[in-house]
C-alpha positions as CSV (number, residue, x, y, z in Angstrom):
1,M,-126.1,-0.3,100.7
2,F,-125.5,-2.7,103.5
3,N,-127.2,-2.9,106.9
4,Y,-126.3,-4.0,110.2
5,G,-125.5,-7.7,110.3
6,D,-124.8,-8.2,106.5
7,K,-122.3,-10.4,105.7
8,V,-119.6,-10.4,102.6
9,E,-117.6,-13.4,101.7
10,Y,-114.3,-13.1,100.6
11,S,-112.4,-16.3,98.5
12,C,-109.6,-16.5,96.4
13,I,-110.5,-16.6,92.5
14,D,-107.6,-18.9,91.6
15,Q,-108.7,-22.2,93.0
16,R,-104.9,-23.0,93.9
17,Y,-105.0,-20.4,96.8
18,L,-106.9,-20.5,100.1
19,I,-107.5,-16.9,102.1
20,K,-105.9,-15.9,105.0
21,D,-106.6,-13.5,107.9
22,F,-103.3,-12.0,108.2
23,F,-104.9,-9.5,111.2
24,W,-105.0,-12.7,113.4
25,V,-101.4,-14.0,113.2
26,D,-102.4,-17.7,114.0
27,S,-105.2,-18.0,111.4
28,L,-105.2,-20.7,109.3
29,A,-106.0,-20.5,105.5
30,V,-109.3,-21.7,104.6
31,E,-111.7,-21.7,101.4
32,S,-113.5,-18.2,102.2
33,L,-113.8,-15.6,105.3
34,L,-116.9,-13.5,106.2
35,S,-116.8,-9.9,107.1
36,T,-119.6,-8.5,109.1
37,C,-121.3,-4.8,109.3
38,E,-121.2,-4.1,112.6
39,W,-123.5,-1.6,114.6
40,N,-121.3,0.2,117.0
41,S,-118.6,1.3,114.5
42,E,-120.7,1.3,111.2
43,D,-118.1,-0.3,109.6
44,W,-116.9,-4.0,108.8
45,S,-115.1,-6.7,111.1
46,Q,-112.5,-7.0,108.4
47,Q,-111.1,-5.4,105.8
48,P,-110.2,-6.8,102.4
49,S,-106.6,-5.5,103.1
50,D,-106.6,-8.1,106.1
51,F,-106.6,-10.9,103.7
52,A,-104.3,-12.3,101.6
53,C,-104.3,-15.5,99.2
54,V,-101.6,-18.0,99.6
55,L,-100.8,-21.1,97.3
56,A,-101.7,-24.2,98.9
57,R,-103.1,-26.6,96.5
58,C,-103.3,-28.2,93.2
59,P,-107.0,-28.5,91.9
60,D,-106.0,-29.9,88.5
61,F,-105.1,-33.2,87.5
62,P,-103.8,-34.2,84.1
63,D,-105.5,-36.7,81.8
64,P,-103.2,-39.5,80.3
65,P,-103.6,-39.7,76.6
66,A,-106.3,-42.7,75.9
67,A,-103.3,-44.4,73.9
68,S,-101.0,-44.8,77.2
69,L,-103.9,-47.3,78.3
70,M,-103.2,-45.6,81.9
71,N,-105.1,-43.8,84.6
72,R,-105.2,-42.1,87.6
73,T,-104.9,-44.9,90.7
74,S,-104.8,-42.4,93.7
75,H,-107.0,-39.5,94.7
76,W,-109.6,-40.5,92.1
77,N,-112.2,-39.0,94.3
78,V,-110.9,-35.7,95.5
79,S,-111.3,-32.5,93.9
80,Y,-107.8,-31.2,95.0
81,V,-104.4,-32.3,96.7
82,T,-102.3,-30.2,99.1
83,L,-98.7,-28.9,98.1
84,G,-96.3,-32.2,97.6
85,T,-98.7,-34.8,97.2
86,D,-97.8,-37.6,95.0
87,V,-100.5,-38.5,92.8
88,E,-100.4,-42.1,91.4
89,Y,-100.8,-43.0,87.5
90,S,-100.8,-46.7,86.9
91,C,-101.2,-49.0,83.6
92,F,-104.6,-51.0,83.1
93,E,-104.6,-54.4,84.5
94,D,-101.8,-56.9,83.4
95,H,-100.2,-54.0,81.7
96,Y,-96.6,-52.9,82.1
97,F,-94.6,-49.9,80.7
98,D,-93.0,-50.4,77.0
99,G,-89.4,-50.4,76.7
100,Q,-88.4,-52.5,79.7
101,S,-86.2,-55.8,79.4
102,I,-88.7,-57.2,82.2
103,P,-92.4,-56.5,83.0
104,I,-91.7,-54.5,86.4
105,N,-92.5,-50.7,86.3
106,R,-96.2,-49.8,85.7
107,T,-96.7,-47.0,87.9
108,I,-95.5,-43.2,88.0
109,Y,-95.9,-40.7,90.3
110,L,-96.7,-37.0,89.4
111,T,-96.2,-34.5,92.5
112,C,-98.1,-31.1,93.3
113,D,-95.7,-28.3,92.9
114,F,-94.8,-26.1,96.0
115,A,-93.7,-23.4,93.5
116,D,-96.9,-23.1,91.5
117,G,-99.6,-25.7,92.6
118,I,-99.8,-27.2,89.2
119,I,-99.3,-31.0,88.9
120,H,-96.9,-31.2,85.9
121,A,-97.9,-33.7,83.2
122,P,-94.9,-35.6,81.9
123,A,-93.5,-34.5,78.4
124,T,-94.3,-37.7,76.9
125,W,-96.4,-40.3,78.7
126,P,-95.2,-43.8,79.3
127,T,-97.0,-46.4,76.9
128,C,-98.4,-49.6,78.7
129,I,-98.9,-53.2,77.0
130,T,-99.9,-56.3,77.5
131,S,-97.5,-58.2,75.7
132,T,-94.4,-57.6,73.4
133,P,-93.8,-60.1,70.8
134,C,-89.8,-59.9,69.5
135,P,-90.2,-58.7,65.6
136,S,-87.9,-61.6,64.5
137,G,-86.6,-64.8,65.8
138,P,-83.3,-64.7,67.5
139,Q,-79.8,-65.0,65.9
140,A,-79.1,-67.9,63.9
141,P,-76.3,-70.3,65.5
142,P,-72.6,-69.9,63.9
143,A,-71.4,-73.4,62.3
144,G,-71.1,-76.1,64.6
145,V,-73.9,-74.8,67.0
146,E,-77.4,-75.8,66.8
147,Q,-80.4,-74.0,67.9
148,T,-83.7,-75.7,69.4
149,W,-87.3,-73.8,70.3
150,Q,-88.5,-74.7,73.7
151,T,-91.6,-72.8,73.4
152,G,-92.8,-74.0,70.3
153,D,-91.0,-71.3,67.6
154,D,-92.8,-68.1,68.9
155,T,-91.3,-64.8,69.4
156,N,-93.4,-63.6,72.5
157,Y,-92.0,-62.5,75.8
158,L,-90.1,-64.8,77.6
159,D,-90.4,-67.4,74.7
160,F,-86.5,-68.5,74.4
161,S,-84.4,-70.9,72.2
162,V,-81.6,-72.8,73.5
163,Y,-77.9,-73.2,71.6
164,K,-75.5,-76.3,71.8
165,C,-72.8,-77.8,70.0
166,S,-73.8,-80.0,67.8
167,D,-71.6,-82.6,68.7
168,Y,-72.2,-84.0,72.1
169,R,-68.4,-84.0,72.9
170,D,-68.1,-80.5,72.5
171,L,-69.0,-77.5,75.1
172,M,-69.4,-73.9,74.2
173,Q,-67.3,-71.2,74.9
174,V,-69.6,-68.2,75.2
175,P,-68.0,-64.4,74.9
176,G,-67.6,-63.1,78.5
177,I,-68.1,-66.2,80.3
178,P,-64.6,-67.6,81.4
179,A,-66.2,-71.5,82.0
180,L,-67.4,-73.7,78.9
181,Q,-70.9,-73.9,78.7
182,E,-73.6,-77.0,77.7
183,T,-76.1,-74.6,76.6
184,L,-77.0,-71.0,76.3
185,E,-80.7,-69.7,76.6
186,S,-81.7,-66.7,74.5
187,T,-85.2,-65.1,75.6
188,C,-87.5,-62.7,74.2
189,Q,-87.7,-59.7,76.5
190,W,-90.3,-57.1,77.3
191,D,-88.1,-54.7,75.2
192,Q,-88.9,-57.1,72.2
193,T,-85.1,-58.0,71.7
194,W,-83.3,-61.1,72.7
195,N,-81.1,-60.9,75.5
196,K,-78.4,-62.7,74.1
197,D,-78.0,-61.4,70.5
198,S,-75.1,-60.1,71.4
199,V,-73.0,-63.2,71.9
200,I,-74.7,-65.5,69.6
201,S,-72.2,-64.9,66.5
202,G,-69.1,-65.3,68.8
203,L,-70.0,-69.2,70.2
204,T,-67.3,-71.6,69.5
205,C,-67.3,-75.1,70.3
206,H,-64.2,-77.2,72.2
207,K,-63.8,-80.9,72.6
208,S,-64.2,-81.2,76.2
209,R,-65.8,-84.2,77.2
210,C,-66.5,-88.1,76.2
211,N,-69.6,-89.2,74.3
212,I,-72.2,-90.8,75.7
213,P,-71.3,-94.5,76.4
214,P,-73.1,-97.1,74.5
215,D,-76.0,-98.9,75.9
216,K,-75.4,-102.6,75.7
217,I,-78.3,-103.9,78.0
218,P,-80.5,-104.6,75.1
219,T,-77.6,-106.5,73.0
220,N,-75.2,-108.1,75.6
221,N,-77.1,-107.5,79.4
222,L,-74.4,-105.4,80.2
223,L,-74.6,-102.5,82.7
224,N,-72.3,-99.7,83.2
225,D,-71.2,-97.3,85.6
226,W,-72.5,-94.0,84.0
227,D,-74.4,-91.6,86.3
228,G,-75.1,-89.4,83.5
229,T,-72.7,-86.7,84.0
230,N,-69.8,-85.3,81.9
231,V,-67.0,-88.0,81.4
232,E,-63.6,-86.6,81.1
233,L,-61.5,-87.1,78.3
234,G,-59.1,-90.5,79.0
235,S,-61.6,-92.0,81.2
236,T,-63.0,-95.6,81.5
237,I,-66.3,-96.7,81.9
238,T,-66.9,-100.0,83.4
239,Y,-69.8,-102.2,82.1
240,S,-70.7,-105.4,84.2
241,C,-73.3,-108.1,84.7
242,P,-75.8,-108.3,86.9
243,S,-75.7,-110.2,89.6
244,Q,-75.4,-113.9,89.3
245,N,-74.8,-113.3,85.6
246,Y,-71.2,-114.0,83.8
247,F,-69.9,-113.9,80.4
248,A,-71.0,-116.3,78.0
249,H,-67.3,-117.1,76.9
250,D,-65.9,-117.2,80.1
251,R,-67.8,-117.6,83.7
252,S,-64.5,-116.2,85.3
253,Q,-65.0,-112.7,83.8
254,S,-67.8,-110.4,84.6
255,I,-66.3,-107.0,83.8
256,I,-64.7,-105.1,81.0
257,G,-63.3,-101.5,80.9
258,L,-64.2,-99.1,77.9
259,Q,-61.7,-96.2,77.8
260,C,-62.6,-92.8,76.4
261,D,-60.0,-91.3,73.8
262,A,-58.4,-88.4,75.3
263,V,-58.3,-86.8,72.0
264,T,-61.6,-88.0,70.1
265,G,-63.7,-88.4,73.2
266,D,-64.8,-91.5,71.1
267,Y,-64.7,-95.2,73.1
268,H,-62.4,-97.9,72.2
269,E,-65.0,-100.8,71.9
270,P,-64.0,-103.9,71.7
271,A,-64.4,-106.0,68.2
272,S,-67.0,-108.2,69.8
273,W,-68.7,-107.0,72.9
274,P,-69.4,-109.8,75.7
275,T,-72.9,-111.1,76.7
276,C,-73.7,-111.8,80.1
277,I,-76.0,-114.7,80.9
278,E,-77.0,-116.2,84.1
279,D,-77.0,-120.2,83.1
280,I,-76.0,-122.1,80.3
281,N,-77.8,-125.1,78.7
282,C,-75.8,-128.1,77.4
283,G,-78.6,-130.0,75.6
284,V,-79.7,-133.4,76.1
285,S,-77.2,-135.7,78.0
286,E,-76.5,-139.2,76.8
287,D,-78.5,-142.1,78.1
288,A,-77.4,-144.8,80.0
289,P,-74.8,-147.0,78.1
290,G,-76.3,-150.4,77.0
291,D,-78.9,-152.1,78.4
292,V,-77.6,-152.8,81.9
293,G,-75.7,-149.5,82.0
294,T,-76.6,-146.8,84.9
295,K,-77.2,-143.0,84.5
296,T,-77.2,-141.1,87.7
297,Y,-77.4,-137.4,88.6
298,L,-75.4,-136.1,91.6
299,G,-75.1,-133.1,93.4
300,G,-78.9,-132.8,94.1
301,A,-79.6,-132.5,90.2
302,I,-82.7,-133.9,88.7
303,D,-83.3,-136.3,86.0
304,G,-83.3,-134.4,82.9
305,Q,-81.3,-131.2,84.3
306,V,-79.2,-129.5,81.6
307,N,-77.8,-126.4,83.1
308,Y,-74.4,-125.5,84.3
309,D,-72.6,-127.6,86.6
310,T,-75.1,-130.6,86.3
311,T,-73.0,-133.6,87.0
312,I,-74.0,-137.1,85.9
313,S,-72.4,-140.4,86.7
314,Y,-72.4,-143.3,84.3
315,T,-71.6,-147.2,84.6
316,C,-71.7,-149.8,82.1
317,G,-73.4,-152.1,84.7
318,D,-73.5,-156.1,85.3
319,G,-69.5,-155.9,85.9
320,R,-68.4,-154.2,82.7
321,Q,-65.9,-151.4,82.3
322,F,-65.9,-148.7,79.6
323,A,-63.8,-149.2,77.0
324,D,-60.7,-147.0,78.0
325,G,-60.7,-149.0,81.4
326,R,-62.7,-146.9,83.5
327,D,-65.7,-148.5,85.9
328,E,-67.4,-145.0,86.0
329,I,-67.5,-141.8,84.0
330,I,-68.2,-138.5,85.8
331,V,-69.9,-135.9,83.0
332,T,-70.4,-132.2,84.0
333,C,-72.2,-129.5,82.0
334,Q,-69.5,-127.0,81.2
335,W,-69.8,-123.0,80.9
336,D,-69.0,-123.6,77.0
337,G,-72.3,-125.1,76.7
338,N,-70.6,-128.6,76.3
339,W,-70.8,-131.7,78.4
340,S,-67.2,-132.5,79.6
341,E,-66.8,-135.3,77.4
342,T,-68.9,-138.2,75.2
343,L,-69.0,-141.9,76.8
344,P,-66.9,-144.6,75.1
345,G,-68.3,-148.0,74.6
346,C,-68.6,-150.6,77.1
347,N,-66.4,-153.6,77.3
348,S,-66.5,-157.0,79.4
349,K,-64.9,-156.2,83.0
350,Y,-63.7,-160.3,82.9
351,I,-61.3,-161.9,80.6
352,L,-62.9,-165.5,79.6
353,L,-60.1,-168.3,79.3
């Protein structure tokens, strides 16, 4: 028994639905509607036949399995979302989906379905991981190719090894790449595979450049013009002395060319490499001849100087000549490390009658 003014609340049993009063065309769907017992009509202000439930929202959120290491990262503080709303699910911090070649994707979106008001969970939830070690190392190299680790022999994500021809003169032909390559990196990917495993067995080496030019600085003080880049087969590398230095065996020379063999990539080295020197030492010069002879250093040379181009004037003194008839002999320190001549003895300049 209801009395005047009593109210009855109507709402939809299924939480996906909201109730709407179709008696009033412009009314909105809401959580509940009230009908009031009226005085005049001894009836209710609205009849149940005026109401209808309309699909409006998704009240239930699927929970990812614990093993997926995912959680809901949007709308986590609400009890429902409206139709068509995307709900975000993401991996835990620093986690990404397993099965990718690189760790990019870590989020999925589930939509509140317009047809049934349900957020449908995926048939299989993605699995999130933090690191994916490759189960085994990359492929072993074929003959003529060597493999070196750059990351400590590890097989974790982004660890890699480098392949190159064992002979420096060779460059690699990589299947699918027209140009010859110096190196090839194979990297452990997020999906636990090595990104270049499919081509390793097809690597071949081809003679393509000259060997590294020999370093002759320590032994011969020779500089070369190699800039560290590839030297083409048949090319010539130039070796030269530092400034103000010359070949020890020939002061007129300070440059030598070294040709690379066009077939083998090796250099045709001389049987004996020249050595560059800045100066020469001729050793102690002869003393002035006899008791009265003279020894005079010329051209600004100082007493006792023995390096290249030092010039000394000798005379026998007291009017005498050298045994070969000369009054003066000029001796010079030569580039071969010898003085230009040795002194003959001294004779009297005058003949007694």
